[in-house]
C-alpha positions in Angstrom: 0.1 -0.1 0.0 2.9 2.1 1.4 5.6 2.6 -1.4 8.7 3.9 1.0 10.9 3.8 -2.5 8.0 5.7 -4.8 8.9 8.7 -6.7 5.4 10.3 -4.2 6.1 11.7 -1.6 5.1 10.0 2.3 2.6 12.4 3.6 1.2 12.6 0.3 0.4 8.8 0.4 -0.8 8.9 3.1 -3.6 11.5 2.1 -4.2 9.7 -1.3 -4.7 6.4 1.1 -6.5 9.3 3.8 -4.1 7.7 6.1 -2.9 9.7 9.4 1.1 9.7 8.9 1.5 8.4 12.1 0.4 5.1 11.1 3.2 5.1 8.4 6.0 4.9 11.0 3.8 3.1 13.7 5.4 -0.1 14.5 3.5 -2.8 16.5 5.0 -3.7 20.0 4.5 -7.6 20.9 2.7 -8.6 23.8 5.1 -8.9 27.1 4.4 -13.1 28.6 3.3 -11.2 31.4 1.0 -8.9 29.9 -0.4 -12.6 28.2 -0.3 -14.3 31.9 -1.8 -11.3 32.9 -4.9 -11.4 30.0 -5.8 -14.9 30.6 -6.5 -14.7 34.3 -8.5 -11.7 33.7 -11.4 -14.2 31.1 -10.6 -16.2 34.1 -11.9 -14.4 36.7 -14.1 -12.5 34.9 -16.3 -16.1 33.8 -16.2 -16.5 37.5 -17.0 -13.3 38.4 -19.1 -11.2 35.3 -19.7 -8.8 37.6 -16.8 -7.5 38.9 -15.7 -4.2 38.2 -11.8 -3.1 37.3 -11.3 -2.5 41.0 -12.1 -5.8 42.0 -10.2 -7.6 39.3 -7.4 -5.8 40.3 -7.9 -6.5 44.4 -8.2 -10.3 43.3 -4.6 -9.9 40.8 -3.3 -8.2 43.7 -3.7 -11.0 46.1 -2.8 -13.5 43.7 0.5 -11.5 43.4 -0.2 -10.0 40.1 1.2 -5.9 40.6 -1.1 -4.0 39.0 -3.0 -1.3 38.7 -6.6 -0.2 37.6 -5.6 1.3 34.7 -4.2 -2.2 33.6 -7.1 -4.3 34.8 -9.3 -1.9 32.1 -9.1 -2.1 28.5 -7.7 -5.7 28.3 -10.9 -7.8 28.3 -12.5 -5.1 25.6 -15.3 -7.8 24.7 -16.7 -8.1 28.0 -20.1 -9.1 26.7 -18.5 -12.3 25.2 -17.5 -13.2 29.0 -20.9 -12.4 30.2 -22.1 -14.3 27.9 -20.1 -17.6 28.4 -20.8 -17.1 32.1 -24.3 -17.4 31.2 -23.6 -20.8 28.6 -21.7 -21.8 31.0 -24.2 -21.5 34.0 -27.1 -23.3 31.6 -24.9 -26.0 30.7 -24.3 -26.8 34.5 -28.0 -26.8 34.5 -29.1 -29.0 31.9 -26.0 -31.6 33.4 -27.9 -32.2 36.7 
């Protein structure tokens, strides 16, 4: 899409494609292993406690030894609706098995 060797300047290429210039220079950073561990744990906590907010999740994680603040907990479960639906489905499966 963007050709760095083209005669047309990068600024003009970005304008033509309707991209911000900052997107031309952004290099995505890999997610650290620690963040992946925390995200997995937050997903499990959301399934067990779908009503838990960011403060409660932070307290659970701190109780497990993670050094984490509320700001780190908030953006990770972007699909909270999915987590809540998964908790409801799990409860229905448990009731069907009984």
